[in-house]
BALOPA-917111 format. One record per atom (N, C-alpha, C, O): atom name; x, y, z; residue number from 1. Coordinates in pm, whole numbers. Layout:
// BALOPA-917111
name, X, Y, Z, resi
CA, X, Y, Z, NUM
...
This chain:
// BALOPA-917111
name, X, Y, Z, resi
N, 855, -4651, 1686, 1
CA, 887, -4566, 1670, 1
C, 1011, -4565, 1540, 1
O, 1102, -4646, 1559, 1
N, 1019, -4487, 1423, 2
CA, 1051, -4444, 1329, 2
C, 1221, -4496, 1278, 2
O, 1234, -4556, 1385, 2
N, 1306, -4512, 1234, 3
CA, 1464, -4509, 1219, 3
C, 1506, -4439, 1186, 3
O, 1526, -4415, 1068, 3
N, 1540, -4373, 1286, 4
CA, 1709, -4258, 1260, 4
C, 1715, -4239, 1135, 4
O, 1693, -4339, 1066, 4
N, 1751, -4077, 1048, 5
CA, 1826, -4118, 892, 5
C, 1868, -3940, 923, 5
O, 1818, -3832, 954, 5
N, 1987, -4000, 892, 6
CA, 2086, -3842, 919, 6
C, 2090, -3741, 738, 6
O, 2125, -3768, 623, 6
N, 2056, -3674, 778, 7
CA, 1972, -3591, 668, 7
C, 2123, -3563, 539, 7
O, 2135, -3605, 424, 7
N, 2228, -3467, 634, 8
CA, 2306, -3459, 556, 8
C, 2377, -3594, 441, 8
O, 2444, -3590, 337, 8
N, 2323, -3697, 520, 9
CA, 2301, -3803, 393, 9
C, 2268, -3823, 345, 9
O, 2332, -3864, 248, 9
N, 2098, -3827, 337, 10
CA, 1997, -3759, 273, 10
C, 2023, -3710, 176, 10
O, 2014, -3763, 65, 10
N, 2066, -3586, 203, 11
CA, 2077, -3485, 127, 11
C, 2166, -3492, -24, 11
O, 2160, -3452, -140, 11
N, 2250, -3572, 64, 12
CA, 2370, -3655, -86, 12
C, 2334, -3709, -99, 12
O, 2347, -3701, -221, 12
N, 2247, -3838, -80, 13
CA, 2185, -3953, -194, 13
C, 2126, -3901, -242, 13
O, 2124, -3982, -334, 13
N, 2026, -3784, -293, 14
CA, 1959, -3740, -349, 14
C, 2061, -3598, -439, 14
O, 1986, -3513, -487, 14
N, 2137, -3584, -450, 15
CA, 2175, -3533, -528, 15
C, 2263, -3563, -624, 15
O, 2288, -3497, -724, 15
N, 2335, -3718, -572, 16
CA, 2365, -3770, -628, 16
C, 2278, -3837, -743, 16
O, 2312, -3830, -861, 16
N, 2166, -3900, -700, 17
CA, 2048, -3949, -774, 17
C, 2021, -3883, -896, 17
O, 2016, -3933, -1009, 17
N, 1987, -3661, -833, 18
CA, 1949, -3656, -949, 18
C, 2084, -3596, -1083, 18
O, 2082, -3568, -1203, 18
N, 2172, -3600, -988, 19
CA, 2284, -3580, -1123, 19
C, 2355, -3720, -1182, 19
O, 2461, -3714, -1244, 19
N, 2270, -3873, -1150, 20
CA, 2253, -3987, -1221, 20
C, 2194, -4001, -1391, 20
O, 2223, -4043, -1503, 20
N, 2044, -3901, -1272, 21
CA, 1967, -3892, -1365, 21
C, 1966, -3760, -1525, 21
O, 1916, -3758, -1637, 21
N, 2076, -3644, -1419, 22
CA, 2063, -3592, -1556, 22
C, 2191, -3658, -1698, 22
O, 2194, -3670, -1820, 22
N, 2289, -3685, -1562, 23
CA, 2365, -3795, -1693, 23
C, 2320, -3936, -1762, 23
O, 2372, -4016, -1840, 23
N, 2239, -3929, -1716, 24
CA, 2146, -4041, -1853, 24
C, 2029, -3995, -1928, 24
O, 1970, -4075, -2000, 24
N, 1995, -3888, -1921, 25
CA, 1937, -3805, -1993, 25
C, 2002, -3760, -2077, 25
O, 1956, -3745, -2190, 25
N, 2174, -3713, -2034, 26
CA, 2242, -3619, -2157, 26
C, 2333, -3757, -2213, 26
O, 2412, -3724, -2300, 26
N, 2334, -3880, -2185, 27
CA, 2347, -4023, -2199, 27
C, 2292, -3951, -2343, 27
O, 2349, -3866, -2410, 27
N, 2193, -4000, -2360, 28
CA, 2045, -4066, -2414, 28
C, 1977, -3903, -2489, 28
O, 1856, -3905, -2513, 28
N, 2034, -3805, -2514, 29
CA, 2048, -3665, -2589, 29
C, 2194, -3713, -2686, 29
O, 2187, -3742, -2805, 29
N, 2299, -3714, -2617, 30
CA, 2367, -3707, -2729, 30
C, 2493, -3832, -2721, 30
O, 2614, -3810, -2729, 30
N, 2448, -3927, -2708, 31
CA, 2441, -4079, -2664, 31
C, 2562, -4140, -2790, 31
O, 2646, -4225, -2762, 31
N, 2547, -4074, -2935, 32
CA, 2644, -4119, -3040, 32
C, 2725, -4067, -3081, 32
O, 2726, -3944, -3083, 32
N, 2835, -4150, -3133, 33
CA, 2987, -4085, -3138, 33
C, 2997, -4015, -3188, 33
O, 2892, -3954, -3204, 33
N, 3136, -3945, -3269, 34
CA, 3074, -3870, -3335, 34
C, 3078, -3952, -3454, 34
O, 2999, -3925, -3544, 34
N, 3209, -4107, -3479, 35
CA, 3248, -4179, -3604, 35
C, 3094, -4252, -3690, 35
O, 3084, -4281, -3809, 35
N, 2955, -4271, -3543, 36
CA, 2857, -4306, -3563, 36
C, 2769, -4168, -3643, 36
O, 2697, -4213, -3732, 36
N, 2762, -4057, -3635, 37
CA, 2659, -3977, -3636, 37
C, 2761, -3928, -3812, 37
O, 2691, -3881, -3902, 37
N, 2898, -3944, -3836, 38
CA, 2963, -3935, -3962, 38
C, 2917, -4025, -4042, 38
O, 2836, -3984, -4125, 38
N, 2953, -4173, -4041, 39
CA, 2846, -4216, -4053, 39
C, 2697, -4278, -4136, 39
O, 2685, -4330, -4247, 39
N, 2595, -4246, -4028, 40
CA, 2487, -4212, -4087, 40
C, 2492, -4096, -4145, 40
O, 2479, -4128, -4263, 40
N, 2509, -3911, -4140, 41
CA, 2492, -3863, -4232, 41
C, 2542, -3977, -4387, 41
O, 2465, -4045, -4454, 41
N, 2680, -3965, -4403, 42
CA, 2764, -4050, -4498, 42
C, 2637, -4146, -4607, 42
O, 2623, -4172, -4726, 42
N, 2557, -4174, -4462, 43
CA, 2485, -4357, -4549, 43
C, 2317, -4257, -4663, 43
O, 2264, -4279, -4772, 43
N, 2288, -4106, -4502, 44
CA, 2183, -4037, -4586, 44
C, 2157, -4010, -4714, 44
O, 2067, -4012, -4798, 44
N, 2292, -3979, -4693, 45
CA, 2363, -3842, -4844, 45
C, 2351, -3946, -4915, 45
O, 2231, -3971, -4917, 45
N, 2436, -4063, -5008, 46
CA, 2442, -4218, -5037, 46
C, 2282, -4233, -5111, 46
O, 2228, -4221, -5221, 46
N, 2248, -4267, -4969, 47
CA, 2088, -4264, -4998, 47
C, 2033, -4133, -5074, 47
O, 2007, -4151, -5193, 47
N, 2020, -4058, -5044, 48
CA, 1952, -3928, -5138, 48
C, 1986, -3930, -5253, 48
O, 1903, -3938, -5344, 48
N, 2147, -3921, -5279, 49
CA, 2207, -3967, -5459, 49
C, 2179, -4087, -5488, 49
O, 2143, -4097, -5605, 49
N, 2178, -4154, -5449, 50
CA, 2070, -4270, -5560, 50
C, 1939, -4265, -5569, 50
O, 1886, -4320, -5666, 50
N, 1877, -4215, -5494, 51
CA, 1740, -4136, -5515, 51
C, 1719, -4094, -5567, 51
O, 1597, -4108, -5583, 51
N, 1790, -3977, -5679, 52
CA, 1860, -3877, -5731, 52
C, 1850, -3970, -5849, 52
O, 1746, -4011, -5902, 52
N, 1999, -4003, -5890, 53
CA, 1980, -4065, -6055, 53
C, 1936, -4102, -6032, 53
O, 1981, -4092, -5918, 53
N, 1801, -4206, -6012, 54
CA, 1647, -4319, -6015, 54
C, 1587, -4237, -6048, 54
O, 1490, -4269, -6118, 54
N, 1616, -4018, -6007, 55
CA, 1428, -4010, -6032, 55
C, 1427, -3946, -6235, 55
O, 1492, -3874, -6310, 55
N, 1328, -4018, -6235, 56
CA, 1277, -3963, -6395, 56
C, 1222, -3763, -6383, 56
O, 1158, -3703, -6297, 56
N, 1296, -3710, -6536, 57
CA, 1257, -3631, -6508, 57
C, 1144, -3570, -6679, 57
O, 1156, -3582, -6801, 57
N, 1054, -3511, -6590, 58
CA, 919, -3465, -6732, 58
C, 980, -3319, -6803, 58
O, 996, -3209, -6752, 58
N, 1010, -3375, -6966, 59
CA, 1079, -3266, -7046, 59
C, 956, -3261, -7150, 59
O, 902, -3348, -7218, 59
N, 933, -3119, -7132, 60
CA, 870, -3060, -7182, 60
C, 920, -2978, -7332, 60
O, 840, -2906, -7392, 60
């Protein structure tokens, strides 16, 4: 015959697995710290400013 399964334990384990999967998805979605987000934004702004500073404007 098959193994006996405690349905209450199986239900709780399934809930834990679902919570762990949700936590992993949220960590991937919101995984950056505030310092990392601010640093990335500052680097992007600086790169954009340097590019604009080297732009050649056509004058008519």
